[in-house]
N, C-alpha and C positions, 0 to 999 in steps of 0.2 A: 504494500500500500504506500503510495506517495502522499505524504501529508500536504495539505494545502498550506501555501506560504502566505496567504493573506493575513495581515495583522489583525488581532482581535479589536473589535470596535467597542467603544464605551457603552455601558448600559444606561448610565444616567442621562437625563435630559436637562437642558438649561432651564432655570427658573424664569418666570415672566418678570417684566420690569416692574409690575405692581406687587409682586410677591404672591399673587393668587395662583392656584393650581391651574394647569392647562390640561386639556384632554390629550390623549395619545395622538389624535389626528393633528393637533396643533403644535406638538412638540417639535423642537428644532432637531434636525437630523444629526446623528452622532458624527463627529469628525473622524475621517479615516485618512490614513496615509496611503499613497499608491504602493502596491505590492508588486515586486519583481521576483519571480520564482528563482530560488537558489542563491539569493544574494545575502540573506540573513542567516547565519549559522544556527541561531536559536530557533528558527522557524521549523526546521526538520532535523532533529539530532540523530535520526536513524534512517538515512536515505536508502540503505541496502538491508532491509529487515530480514530476519530469519523466516524462512518458510518451512522449517523442519516440522515434520509431523511424526509422532511415534508410530511404529508398526502396530497392527492389531495384536492383542495379547489376551491370554486366558489366565485364570488363577493357577499358581504353581506353588507347591510346597517342597522345599529342599530339606529332606529329613535325615537326621542322624549325623550331621557334619560337625567337624571342628570349625568353628566360626571365628574369624578375626574381624571384628566389627569396624575397625578404623577409629574407634574412640578410645582404644587402649584396653578393651575388654576381649577376653578369649572365652568362648563358650564351647565346651566339649559335649558332643552328642546333642547338638542344638538343631533348631528348625528355623528356616527363613521362609516367610510366606510373602509372595508377590501377588498383588491384586490391583486391577485397574491401572497397571503401569507403574505402580508405586510399591515401596516396601510397606506391607500391611502390618507385619508383626515379626518379632525375632525373639528367640528364647528357647527354653527347654520345656518339654511336655505340652507343646502347643497342639491344638486340634485343627487340622487343615479345614478350610471351608468346604462345604458340600460341592462336589463336582470338580474340585481342584485336581490338577495333574500332580501325582506324587512322584518325586525323584528320589531314589534311594541314594543318599550321600554318605552312608556309613563308611568310615575309613578314608573319607575325602575331606577337602577343605573348601570353605566358602569365604570369599573376601568381597569388599566393594570392587567395582570396576576400576582398573588401573588408569591413572591419569598421567599422561606425559606432558609436562609443563614446558618442554622445549623441543619442538618438532619443526622440521622443514618439509614434511610431506606435502605434496601438492605444489609447493613453490620450487622445490628441487625434485621433480617427479621422476619416476622410473618409466621408461628407460632413461639412464643418465646421459643425455645428449644435450647439445647446445640449445636445441629447440625447447627443451623442458627446463632450462636454467633461468628461473625468474625470481630468485630470492633476494638478490642484491641490486639495488639501483645505484651503481657505482658512478655517479655523475656529479655528486656534490656532498660535502661533509654533512649537510643537513637535508635529509629527504623525509622529514616528518610528514610530508603531504601524501606519501604513498601508503597504501593499505594492502597488507598481505593477501587479503581475500580476493583482490583483483588479479592476483597471479595464480591462485589455487586452481589446479586441474583436478576436478572431482573424480576423474577416471584413474588416478594414480593407483596402481596395484598395491602400493605400500600401505594404503588405508586398510585393505583387507588383511595384509600380513600383520599389521598392528592389532587389528581386531582379533585375529587368531591367537595373539599373545596376551589377550585379556584387556587390551587398552580400549576403553569406552569413550574417553574424552581426550582431546589433544588441544594444546595451544600452539598454533602455527605462527612462526615469527619470520620477519625479514632477516637477512643475514647481518653480519657484524662489521661490514666495511666502513660504516659511517658513524659519526658521533650520534646522529639521530637517524635510525634506519627506517622508521615508519611504524604503522599500527599492526599489532598482532590480531589474530582472530581465533576464537575458541570454537571447536566443532565437535559434534558427536561422530564417532568413528564408523560411520556408515556411508558408503558411496552414494552420491545423489546425482541428479542431472545437472544441478547447479550448486555452487558453493553455498548459496542461501538455503538450499535444501538440507545442508549439513550443519549450518550454524547453530550453535548452542543457544537456545532461547534465553534472553535476558542476561547473557554473559557480558561483562564490560570489556571494552577494548583495552589493550595494553600498548604502551609506547616502547619500542625496542631502542635501547641506547647501547653504545659500546665505548669502553675506555681502553687505554693501553695500546698495544702494538698495532692492532688492525687499522684503525683510522690513520695513525701517523705514517704507517707504511704505505697504505694505498694512496694517500694524497701527497705525502712527502716525495714519493717516487714520481709524481707528476709535476714536482716543482712548485707546489702550492701548499698553503696551510690546510690542516695542521701537519707539521713534520716532526713535532716533539710532543711530549706529554704536557708541557706547559701550553703548547698550542691547542691541544685537546681541551684543556680546562678553560682557556679563553673563549674557545668556540662554544662550549656549553653556556657559559655565563652570558655571552652576547645574545644567544638565542633566547635565554630565559628573560633577559631584559626586554627584548623585542616582544616576547609573548605577554609580559605583564603590561606593557604599553598598549598592545593590541586589545587585551582584555579590558583595560581602563577605558579605551575609546568606545568599545561596544557597550560597556556598562553605562557610560554617559549618554550614549545614543538612546538606549532603551529607557532611561529615566526621562529624557526629553520627550521621547515619543509618548510615554505614558502621560506626561503633563499636557501634551498637545491633545491627546484623545480625551483627556478629562476637562478640556476647555481652559486650561491654565496658560496656554500659549497659543498664539494665533498662527504660527508657522510650523509646518512639519519639519523636523530636523533632517539633515542629510546624513545618510548612513555611511560609516566607514567602508572602505573597500575590503571585501572578503579575501582572506588569504588561507588556503587549505593547509599550508604548513603550520601557520600560527593557530589555526583551529585546533589542531591536535595538541600543541603545547598548552594552549589555553584550557583544553579539556583536562590535562594533568593538573593544572593549577586549581581548577574547580573541583577536583577529586573524582571526576567521572571516568578518567582514563588512568590505568595503573602503570607505573614505571617498571619495566622489565630490563634490567641493566646487566649486559655482558661485562664481566669484570673479574680478573683472576687474582690480582695482587691485593693484599690487605691494606697497604698504604693508599692505593687508589680507591678502594671502597670507602675508606675514611674521608678521602677528598670529596667523593660523590655525596656522601652524607652531609658534609659541610655545605655543599652547594644546595642540597635539598633544604637545609635550614635557612640559607640565605634567601631563597626565593619561595619558601613556604609550600613545598610539596613533599610527598612521602614516597620512598622507594619500596615497592612491594617485594621485589626479589632480585638478588644478585645471581646471575647465571654463570655457571662453571666454578667460580669461587674457590679455586685451588688453595688459596691461603686464608680462607675464611676462619679456620680454626685459630688463627693468630689474634682475631678480634671478636671471638665468640661472645664475650660479655657485651660489647658494643652492639652487635647484631641483635642480641636478646633485648637490650634496652630500647633499641629503635624499632623493634618488632618487624625486622626484615628477614625474610626467608632466604636461604641459600640453596640453589639448585646445583648439584654437583654429581660426580660419578663415584664409583667404587674404586677404580684403579687407573683411570686415565691421567697421566701427568707427563711432564718432560718433553712434550712435543714442540714446545717453543719456550723461550726464556721465562716469560711471565707465568708459565705453568710449571716451572722447574721445581718449585718448593711444594708441590702437591703431595699429599700423603694419603694412604688408604684409610687412616684413622680419622680423616677430616670430618666425616658425617657423625661418627660416634662422639668425637670431642664436642662438636656443636650441640648435639643432643644432650650430652651430659651437662652442658652449660645452660640448658633450657632454651636454646635457640631453635628456630623452625628449620627443619631439614627436609630437602626434596632431592630425590634421585631422578635425574632426567636422562634423556638419550642424546639429543643433537645428532642423531644417526638413524637411518631407516632400518638397520639391522638390530641395533641395541634396543630400540623401542619394543621389539618383540620379546625381550628378556629382562624387563626392568626389575621384577622381584629378585632375580638371580644377581643382578648388578647390586641391588640393595644388600643381598646376602654377603657379598664381598666386603662391603663396608661394615656390616654387622660383625662378621668374623674378625676383621681387623681390630675392631673395638674390643672384642672379647679377649684377643691376644694381649691387648694393653691393660686388661683388667676392668674394662667397662662392659658390664653384663646387661645388655639391653634386651628385654623380652621381645619375642617376635610380634606380640600383640601391639607393642609400641612401634617397632620398626616398620610394620605395614603402613603406618601413617606416612612414611617417606614417599610412598607411591600412590597414596589415596587421599587422605584428609588434608595433608599439608600442601600438595600441589593444588587441590581444590581451593584452599584458602588463598594461596598466592595469586591465582588467576581470577578470584572473585566469585566462585560458584559453590562454596562450602555450604551455603544454605540450601542447595539443591541436590548435591551429590557428594561423593567422597567418603561417606560413612554409611553403615547399615543401621539406619534409624527409621522408625515409622514415619511415613509421609514424604520421604525423599524418593528421588527417581529410582526406579527398579533397575539400577546398573549393578550387575552382580556377576561374579565369576565363580564357577565350580571347577576346582582343581583336582587332578587325580591323586595328588600327594601334597605335602607341605610346599607351598609356593616358593619358599626360599631354597628348595632343593633343585639341583640341576636336572633331576629326573622328573620333576613335576611338569605336567602338560595341562593345558586348558581342556576340560571336557565339554563344558557349555559356557557360553557367554550370553548374558541377557543385557539388553539396552531398553530402558523404559518398560521392563517387564516382558519383553518379547525375546524369544530365542533367536539370536542372530548368528550364532555359530554353535555347531554341535559336531564334535570330532567323529561321532559314530553315525551321523545321519547326513548323507550327501545332499538332502534337501535343504540343509542349513549350513552349507559350505559355500559362501558367496564368492563370486568372481567380480572383478571390476568390468565395466563395459569394454575397456581396452583389451582385456584378456579373452573375451569371448571370440571364439574362432581362431585363436592363435595356436598354431601347432608347436609342441615342445615335448621334451622328454616325459613330462608328467601326464601328457594327453594321449589317450588311446589312439592308435593309428598314426602317431607321429613318425616321421621319417628319421632314421638314425643319423 
């Protein structure tokens, strides 16, 4: 739906010169300013709305499982009931509703749907060729005006592979070449005809930012700023100054417009010129867009926090965060999540001081930990990547229960991307995004047996009717397809 951009007209009528009441037919017409579609950013804040619709579902009871709820609780021999696309009940000794399909989950595990908070599926789609490389707008240090969803190819086979790995929600980000890379988009991991068919309803946008080596290397190699870390910082600060000024002009305009429509002014004000780049930055400043900041080094994270204080915004999550353990107390104080890996480190200088114990040390300090992928293969194995970090912590003497560690790939990423009120934990009323595992999901031997999205079975390892293919894969001959040529 495209929202109308006409500005609201005043409801009140002007009083008569004698002070007596006038009939509706004699009332002065309300003042209106001319409306020009698309020029006022406040007139339509959702120009590309989600058209996602859950698949039809029936009541299901997963009975006898070991349940990791994502809230820190473990229930042995428990039952999860899905009804009307939602989690209806969870616990022990529950009676399934009449007519519900009963799934024997004894000896198996149930978790919330896995959430990958750092994905480039769709924007760096498979096959990995130039034609599908749409994740980095490497043309300017500030490309906050671009939106990842406008590059997402919904036929990317990677979406199905992620779904088979238990991933039910993804945050898709632009790449990290720029100081400001553009807007992220959250999607449900179901291929659709359009990206809007996949968009997570009600999820906020994120702003991808990047500090450190990437922006200074990309633009320094072109003989332009930034070419140093101090150039990076100057670039951020200039952009936020411009955004605050832009926001001030629009606030003044809307106040004057309200005065005009209320009859307090005779002349309609002239609107500022709309700027898509500054729209995104202004959205961060008003809290409607969440900052997702690629940053490896602890000292740079501290610099970014100082900038957030200077301009009055909050950083939702640092991505990669190899040195986050060095400032765990600061991250806890600031309520900033860290998305990291179990064992990726040393692939460039700013990641050199990464350690496998990073996530465990952050968790021990009370900070928010997320295990992410940044990779189309790793996204299929996120609980096992979390297990690497969990084991490293235990070797250090930090014994974190699995019921807590499952939050790293469920509740915590949901919090960081702004959807924890809807998914990420197994609690009544939340979306029926659930995974049934053949074994402990932290085991390398665990396989997804069934994946539910909004209560509907979208993957079943034992039922070909629920083993989806992307549109791109249909008709493709390959080793896994009967009749394929050797």
